[in-house]
C-alpha positions as CSV (number, residue, x, y, z in Angstrom):
1,F,87.9,128.6,100.8
2,Y,85.6,131.4,102.0
3,T,86.4,134.8,100.5
4,G,84.7,137.9,99.1
5,F,83.4,141.3,99.9
6,D,86.5,143.5,99.4
7,S,86.6,145.4,96.2
8,D,88.3,148.3,94.5
9,N,84.9,149.4,93.2
10,S,83.5,150.1,96.7
11,S,82.6,153.5,97.9
12,G,85.0,153.4,100.8
13,D,82.4,154.2,103.3
14,F,83.4,151.2,105.5
15,S,86.6,152.0,105.8
16,E,97.1,108.5,111.5
17,A,96.6,109.4,115.2
18,N,97.5,113.0,114.9
19,H,100.0,113.5,112.1
20,K,103.0,115.4,113.4
21,V,104.8,117.7,110.9
22,P,108.5,116.9,111.0
23,E,110.8,119.7,111.8
24,M,112.5,121.5,108.9
25,L,116.2,120.9,108.2
26,D,118.1,124.1,107.5
27,L,119.9,123.4,104.3
28,D,122.0,126.6,104.5
29,P,125.4,125.7,106.1
30,H,126.0,129.4,106.8
31,Q,122.8,129.5,109.0
32,S,123.3,126.3,110.8
33,K,125.4,127.8,113.6
34,R,123.2,130.8,114.2
35,T,120.9,130.9,117.2
36,G,118.2,133.3,118.2
37,K,114.6,134.1,117.4
38,H,113.2,136.1,114.5
39,N,109.6,137.5,114.3
40,G,107.8,135.7,117.1
41,E,108.8,132.1,117.8
42,T,111.0,131.4,114.8
43,E,114.2,129.8,116.0
44,I,117.3,128.4,114.4
45,Q,119.2,126.2,116.7
46,E,122.8,125.0,116.9
47,N,121.9,121.6,115.3
48,G,120.6,123.4,112.2
49,I,116.9,122.6,112.8
50,K,114.5,125.3,112.0
51,R,111.3,125.7,114.0
52,H,108.4,127.7,112.7
53,R,106.6,130.0,115.0
54,T,103.9,128.6,117.2
55,S,101.9,131.8,117.8
56,L,101.0,135.2,116.3
57,P,102.6,138.4,117.5
58,A,99.2,139.7,118.9
59,P,96.0,138.0,119.9
60,M,92.8,138.1,117.8
61,F,90.9,141.4,117.9
62,S,87.3,141.1,119.4
63,R,84.5,141.3,116.8
64,S,81.8,141.5,119.5
65,D,81.2,145.3,119.1
66,F,80.6,145.1,115.3
67,S,77.6,144.2,113.3
68,V,77.8,142.7,109.8
69,W,74.1,143.7,109.3
70,S,74.9,147.4,109.7
71,I,77.0,147.0,106.5
72,L,75.0,144.5,104.6
73,K,71.7,146.3,104.9
74,K,73.2,149.2,102.9
75,C,74.2,146.8,100.1
76,I,71.1,144.8,99.4
77,G,70.9,144.1,95.7
78,L,74.6,144.7,95.1
79,E,77.2,142.1,94.0
80,L,78.9,140.8,97.2
81,S,82.3,141.0,95.4
82,K,81.8,144.8,95.3
83,I,81.2,145.3,99.1
84,T,84.0,146.3,101.4
85,M,83.9,144.9,104.9
86,P,85.7,146.5,107.9
87,I,89.0,144.9,108.7
88,V,87.7,143.6,112.0
89,F,86.0,140.8,110.0
90,N,89.2,139.7,108.4
91,E,91.9,137.2,109.5
92,P,95.5,138.2,109.0
93,L,96.1,136.1,105.9
94,S,95.6,136.7,102.2
95,F,93.3,134.3,100.2
96,L,96.5,133.2,98.4
97,Q,97.9,132.0,101.7
98,R,94.6,130.3,102.6
99,I,94.9,128.3,99.4
100,T,98.3,127.2,100.5
101,E,96.6,125.4,103.4
102,Y,95.8,122.6,101.0
103,M,99.4,121.5,101.6
104,E,99.0,121.0,105.4
105,H,98.3,117.3,104.8
106,I,100.8,116.7,102.0
107,Y,101.7,113.4,103.6
108,L,98.6,112.1,101.9
109,I,100.0,113.0,98.5
110,N,103.3,111.2,99.5
111,R,101.2,108.2,100.5
112,A,99.4,108.2,97.1
113,C,102.8,108.4,95.4
114,S,104.1,105.4,97.3
115,H,101.2,103.0,96.7
116,A,101.4,100.5,93.8
117,D,97.7,99.7,94.0
118,P,95.5,102.3,92.1
119,L,92.7,101.9,94.6
120,E,94.9,102.8,97.5
121,R,96.2,105.8,95.5
122,M,92.6,107.0,95.0
123,Q,91.8,106.5,98.7
124,A,94.8,108.7,99.6
125,V,93.8,111.4,97.0
126,A,90.2,111.4,98.3
127,A,91.5,111.9,101.8
128,F,93.7,114.7,100.6
129,A,90.7,116.4,98.9
130,V,88.7,116.2,102.2
131,S,91.6,117.3,104.3
132,A,92.0,120.5,102.2
133,V,88.8,122.0,103.6
134,A,89.3,120.8,107.2
135,S,91.3,123.9,108.2
136,Q,88.2,126.0,107.6
137,W,86.3,124.6,110.6
138,E,85.6,127.5,113.0
139,R,87.5,129.9,110.7
140,T,84.7,132.5,110.4
141,G,87.1,135.4,109.7
142,K,87.5,136.2,106.0
143,P,90.9,136.3,104.4
144,F,92.1,139.5,102.7
145,N,91.2,139.6,99.0
146,P,94.4,139.5,97.0
147,L,95.3,142.6,95.0
148,L,95.7,142.1,91.3
149,G,99.3,140.8,90.7
150,E,99.7,139.7,94.4
151,T,101.7,136.5,94.8
152,Y,102.6,134.1,97.6
153,E,105.4,131.5,97.6
154,L,106.2,128.8,100.2
155,T,109.0,126.3,100.1
156,R,109.1,123.6,102.8
157,E,112.1,121.3,102.5
158,D,110.8,119.4,105.5
159,L,107.5,118.6,103.8
160,G,109.0,118.2,100.3
161,F,107.2,120.8,98.3
162,R,107.3,124.4,96.9
163,F,104.2,126.4,96.1
164,I,103.5,129.6,94.1
165,S,100.2,131.5,93.6
166,E,99.2,134.7,91.8
167,Q,96.1,136.8,91.7
168,V,95.5,136.7,88.0
169,S,92.2,138.6,87.8
170,H,90.3,141.0,90.0
171,H,86.9,141.1,88.4
172,P,86.1,138.3,88.6
173,P,88.5,137.5,91.4
174,I,90.6,134.5,90.3
175,S,93.5,133.0,92.2
176,A,95.9,130.5,90.3
177,F,98.3,128.2,92.1
178,Y,101.0,125.7,91.3
179,S,102.9,123.3,93.6
180,E,105.5,120.6,92.9
181,G,107.3,118.0,94.9
182,L,110.9,118.7,95.5
183,N,111.6,115.1,94.6
184,K,109.8,115.6,91.3
185,D,107.1,113.1,92.3
186,F,103.9,115.2,91.9
187,V,102.5,118.4,90.5
188,F,99.4,120.1,92.1
189,H,97.8,123.1,90.4
190,G,94.5,124.9,89.7
191,S,92.6,128.1,89.8
192,I,89.8,129.1,92.2
193,Y,87.1,131.8,91.8
194,P,84.2,131.2,94.2
195,K,80.8,132.8,93.4
196,L,79.3,134.4,96.4
197,K,75.6,134.5,97.3
198,F,73.9,136.3,100.2
199,W,70.8,134.5,101.5
200,G,69.8,136.9,104.2
201,K,71.1,134.9,107.2
202,S,74.0,133.2,105.4
203,I,76.6,133.7,102.8
204,E,77.3,130.9,100.4
205,A,80.6,130.5,98.4
206,E,80.0,128.3,95.4
207,P,83.3,126.9,94.1
208,R,84.5,127.5,90.6
209,G,87.7,126.3,89.0
210,T,89.4,122.9,88.5
211,I,91.9,121.4,90.9
212,T,94.4,119.0,89.4
213,L,96.9,116.5,91.0
214,E,99.4,114.7,88.9
215,L,101.3,111.7,90.3
216,L,104.3,111.7,88.0
217,K,105.7,108.3,88.9
218,H,102.4,106.6,88.1
219,N,101.6,108.9,85.1
220,E,98.2,109.6,86.6
221,A,96.1,112.8,86.8
222,Y,93.2,113.5,89.2
223,T,90.8,116.4,89.0
224,W,88.0,117.7,91.2
225,T,86.2,120.8,92.4
226,N,85.7,121.9,96.0
227,P,82.3,121.6,97.8
228,T,80.2,124.6,98.5
229,C,81.0,126.5,101.7
230,C,78.3,128.4,103.7
231,V,78.7,130.7,106.7
232,H,75.5,130.9,108.8
233,N,74.2,133.6,111.2
234,V,75.9,136.5,109.6
235,I,73.1,138.8,110.9
236,I,72.6,137.5,114.5
237,G,73.8,134.5,116.6
238,K,77.0,132.6,116.6
239,L,78.7,132.2,113.2
240,W,79.1,128.6,112.0
241,L,80.3,127.0,108.8
242,E,79.3,124.0,106.8
243,Q,80.4,122.4,103.6
244,Y,78.0,120.6,101.3
245,G,77.7,119.3,97.8
246,V,79.0,116.4,95.7
247,V,82.7,116.2,94.8
248,E,83.8,113.9,92.0
249,I,87.4,113.0,91.8
250,V,88.3,111.5,88.5
251,N,91.5,109.4,87.7
252,H,91.9,110.3,84.0
253,S,94.4,107.4,83.5
254,T,92.4,104.5,84.9
255,G,88.8,105.8,84.6
256,D,88.3,105.2,88.4
257,K,86.1,107.8,90.1
258,C,85.5,108.8,93.7
259,V,82.1,110.4,94.5
260,L,82.0,112.2,97.8
261,N,78.8,113.6,99.3
262,F,79.4,116.5,101.8
263,K,76.0,116.4,103.5
264,P,74.1,119.5,104.6
265,C,73.4,119.5,108.3
266,G,69.7,118.6,108.2
267,L,66.9,119.5,110.6
268,F,68.6,118.5,113.9
269,G,72.2,118.7,112.8
270,K,72.4,114.9,112.5
271,E,74.3,115.1,109.2
272,L,76.5,118.1,110.2
273,H,80.0,117.7,108.8
274,R,79.3,114.2,107.4
275,V,81.0,112.9,104.3
276,E,79.9,109.7,102.6
277,G,80.9,108.3,99.2
278,Y,82.4,105.5,97.2
279,I,85.1,104.7,94.7
280,Q,84.1,103.0,91.5
281,D,86.1,101.6,88.6
282,K,85.6,102.5,84.9
283,H,82.8,99.9,84.7
284,R,81.0,101.6,87.6
285,K,81.6,98.7,90.0
286,K,81.9,100.0,93.6
287,L,85.3,99.1,95.0
288,C,85.0,100.6,98.5
289,V,82.9,103.0,100.6
290,I,84.3,106.1,102.2
291,Y,82.7,107.7,105.3
292,G,83.5,110.2,108.1
293,K,83.5,113.9,108.9
294,W,85.5,116.6,107.2
295,T,86.1,118.1,110.7
296,E,87.4,114.8,112.2
297,C,88.5,111.8,110.2
298,L,87.8,109.6,107.1
299,W,87.5,105.9,106.9
300,C,87.0,103.3,104.2
301,T,85.5,99.8,104.1
302,D,84.2,97.3,101.5
303,P,80.7,97.9,100.1
304,T,79.3,94.6,101.5
305,T,80.4,95.4,105.1
306,Y,79.0,98.9,104.8
307,E,75.6,97.8,103.5
308,T,75.3,95.2,106.2
309,Y,76.1,97.7,108.9
310,K,73.6,100.2,107.5
311,K,70.8,97.7,107.5
312,S,71.5,96.7,111.1
313,E,71.7,100.4,112.1
314,K,68.4,101.1,110.4
315,R,66.6,98.2,112.2
316,G,68.0,99.4,115.5
317,G,66.9,103.0,114.7
318,E,63.3,101.9,114.0
319,Q,63.0,100.2,117.3
320,K,64.1,103.4,119.1
321,K,62.0,105.7,117.0
322,K,60.3,108.5,119.0
323,S,57.9,111.3,118.3
324,V,59.7,114.5,117.3
325,S,56.8,116.8,116.9
326,E,57.8,119.0,119.8
327,E,61.3,119.3,118.5
328,V,60.0,120.3,115.0
329,I,57.9,123.1,116.6
330,K,60.9,124.3,118.6
331,S,63.0,124.3,115.4
332,E,60.4,126.2,113.4
333,N,60.2,128.9,116.2
334,D,63.9,129.3,116.5
335,E,64.4,132.6,114.8
336,A,68.1,132.9,115.8
337,D,69.0,130.0,113.5
338,D,71.6,128.9,116.0
339,M,74.2,126.4,115.2
340,P,72.8,122.8,115.5
341,E,74.4,120.7,118.1
342,V,76.5,117.8,116.7
343,Q,74.6,114.7,117.7
344,D,77.5,112.2,117.8
345,T,80.9,111.4,116.3
346,V,81.4,109.1,113.3
347,H,80.0,105.6,113.9
348,F,83.0,103.4,113.3
349,I,82.3,100.3,111.2
350,P,84.4,97.3,112.4
351,G,87.1,96.4,109.9
352,S,87.4,99.9,108.4
353,K,90.7,101.5,107.5
354,L,91.6,105.0,108.7
355,L,92.5,107.2,105.7
356,W,93.0,110.5,107.5
357,R,92.6,112.2,110.8
358,I,92.6,116.0,111.4
359,N,95.6,117.6,113.1
360,C,95.2,118.9,116.6
361,R,95.2,122.7,116.8
362,P,97.5,124.6,119.1
363,P,96.1,125.3,122.6
364,N,95.9,129.0,121.9
365,S,94.2,128.6,118.5
366,S,91.0,130.4,119.7
367,Q,93.1,133.5,120.3
368,M,94.7,133.2,116.9
369,Y,91.6,133.3,114.6
370,N,91.3,129.5,115.1
371,F,94.4,128.9,112.9
372,T,96.1,125.5,112.7
373,S,99.8,125.3,113.4
374,F,100.4,125.3,109.7
375,A,98.4,128.5,109.2
376,V,100.2,130.2,112.0
377,S,103.4,129.9,110.1
378,L,102.2,131.2,106.7
379,N,102.7,134.9,107.2
380,E,106.0,134.4,109.0
381,L,108.6,136.9,107.8
382,E,112.1,135.9,108.7
383,K,115.2,138.0,108.8
384,G,116.6,138.4,105.3
385,M,113.5,137.0,103.6
386,E,112.6,140.4,102.0
387,A,115.8,140.1,99.9
388,I,114.6,137.0,98.1
389,L,110.8,137.3,98.0
390,A,109.0,138.9,95.0
391,P,107.9,142.5,96.0
392,T,104.3,141.3,95.4
393,D,104.4,138.6,98.1
394,C,101.6,138.6,100.7
395,R,104.1,138.7,103.6
396,L,105.0,142.3,102.5
397,R,101.4,143.6,102.5
398,P,101.3,146.3,105.2
399,D,97.6,145.9,106.1
400,I,97.9,142.2,106.8
401,R,101.2,142.7,108.6
402,N,99.8,145.5,110.9
403,M,96.7,143.4,111.6
404,E,98.8,140.5,112.6
405,N,100.8,142.7,114.9
406,G,97.6,144.0,116.5
407,N,97.7,147.5,115.0
408,M,94.1,147.6,113.8
409,D,93.8,151.3,113.1
410,V,97.0,151.3,111.0
411,A,95.9,148.1,109.2
412,S,92.5,149.6,108.3
413,K,94.2,152.8,106.9
414,E,96.7,150.7,104.9
415,K,93.9,148.5,103.5
416,E,92.0,151.6,102.3
417,R,95.3,153.0,100.8
418,L,96.0,149.8,98.9
419,E,92.5,149.6,97.6
420,E,92.7,153.2,96.4
421,K,96.0,152.6,94.8
422,Q,94.6,149.6,93.0
423,R,91.6,151.7,91.7
424,A,94.0,154.5,90.5
425,A,96.2,151.9,88.7
426,R,93.2,150.4,86.9
427,K,91.9,153.8,85.8
428,E,95.4,154.7,84.5
429,R,95.5,151.5,82.5
430,A,92.1,152.1,81.1
431,K,93.1,155.7,80.1
432,D,96.2,154.5,78.3
433,E,94.4,151.4,76.9
434,V,97.0,149.1,78.5
435,E,96.0,145.6,79.3
436,W,97.0,143.9,82.5
437,H,99.6,141.1,82.0
438,T,100.0,138.2,84.5
439,R,103.5,137.3,85.4
440,W,103.6,133.6,86.3
441,F,100.4,132.1,85.0
442,H,98.6,132.2,81.6
443,Q,95.1,131.3,80.6
444,G,94.8,128.0,78.8
445,T,93.0,124.7,78.7
446,N,93.2,122.0,81.4
447,P,94.8,119.1,79.5
448,Y,92.6,116.5,81.3
449,T,89.2,118.2,81.5
450,G,89.3,120.3,78.4
451,T,87.9,123.3,80.4
452,S,89.4,126.8,80.7
453,D,92.1,127.0,83.3
454,W,95.1,129.1,84.5
455,L,98.4,127.3,83.9
456,Y,101.8,127.9,85.4
457,S,104.1,129.6,82.9
458,G,107.3,128.7,84.9
459,G,110.2,130.8,85.8
460,Y,109.2,132.1,89.2
461,F,112.0,130.4,91.2
462,D,114.6,131.9,88.8
463,R,113.9,135.0,91.0
464,N,114.0,137.6,88.2
465,F,111.4,140.0,89.7
466,S,112.5,143.1,87.8
467,D,109.1,143.4,86.0
468,C,106.9,142.9,89.0
469,P,104.2,145.6,89.5
470,D,104.3,148.1,92.4
471,I,101.1,147.1,94.2
472,Y,102.0,147.9,97.9
């Protein structure tokens, strides 16, 4: 989850086929007979079915007239977390809402809960971990950095979960989240605080924080950390994104482990988006091989079949080997560092089992910051929702709301106002020697890894918001 730049320390100079999400049943009998639309495309019909909006109120603002380099060149040597970027480089979601996009493919958790075989459960969890980063493809806008104390909640009866997150620290920026199945079948929680690095042509977000999934029926817990995310061509050329690094998913009950290698794109982009790995038992015996692309799909097959296929592929490749010296020279002279062309789709190995396939994006996605259908619904503010939301919820942020509505000038001014308000509040606490207290999470130890983590304290859905801070 790519984030960063905004800070209250800045100078202020810059001011299987395709899975279909089932429709949500409206459980409120008083609402079941209402009709009409609220905020965009939200609709409640006579039959009580609620449909989430399918588009944003206004199309994406063009970034073509703005240069990231005009800002970054003034900030060489500074921490990237202390640089404020113009709002035009944002997308109208908070980072807390972006974290919630983990839940887009929750059917994979449901699949894991339903399997009796621990190997099939691990396969589903591995697919869920890969699917969690899939929504980032072509999402080169940065989410808004959450204000300290900001929250986001999402309850989806149709998908069977509820989710709560809180910005528990500003320096360093740490976002904690907790989700549970409405059928009490799983708990999903963690904390994320990526470390940003600027490499001249690219910005790299190194993941920090542990992600934990507990399957309560099976008394199992899985933990992992996200791959590294890198945005290329921040100075010149077309922005493009890749994920790379090794992700290890550990089943702390059985000792099974899934090792996934998100491959860097390589010289000619041959490995772009590719994921390869395997599942092994506690004795390190390989049980299956997983392969695919995090932008497309994921498959699994048995190790013997995989090795046989790879040997055959290698022999065929050697027969077709050609000189690449001219291409190497071309690549070395390519100063624009353009996005590599994807050479091919995943080579399907006969007999493989499909674990996951990416959802199709809406046809107008390119005009909506390349959002998925799930992402489009996240900032939806329905009639009457203000009365039950915490006053710190992202949906109530005026800068994000105005940007979503296409009011860029107002959004920019509101963003500056909120950052100044946050600075003033921090100075006031320092003056009075008052420590900040989180509301819904506390710092503790992950019970499975033994590492430091932010744990849910409970109580949010009791809806006692009397002690929430005034951050907007």
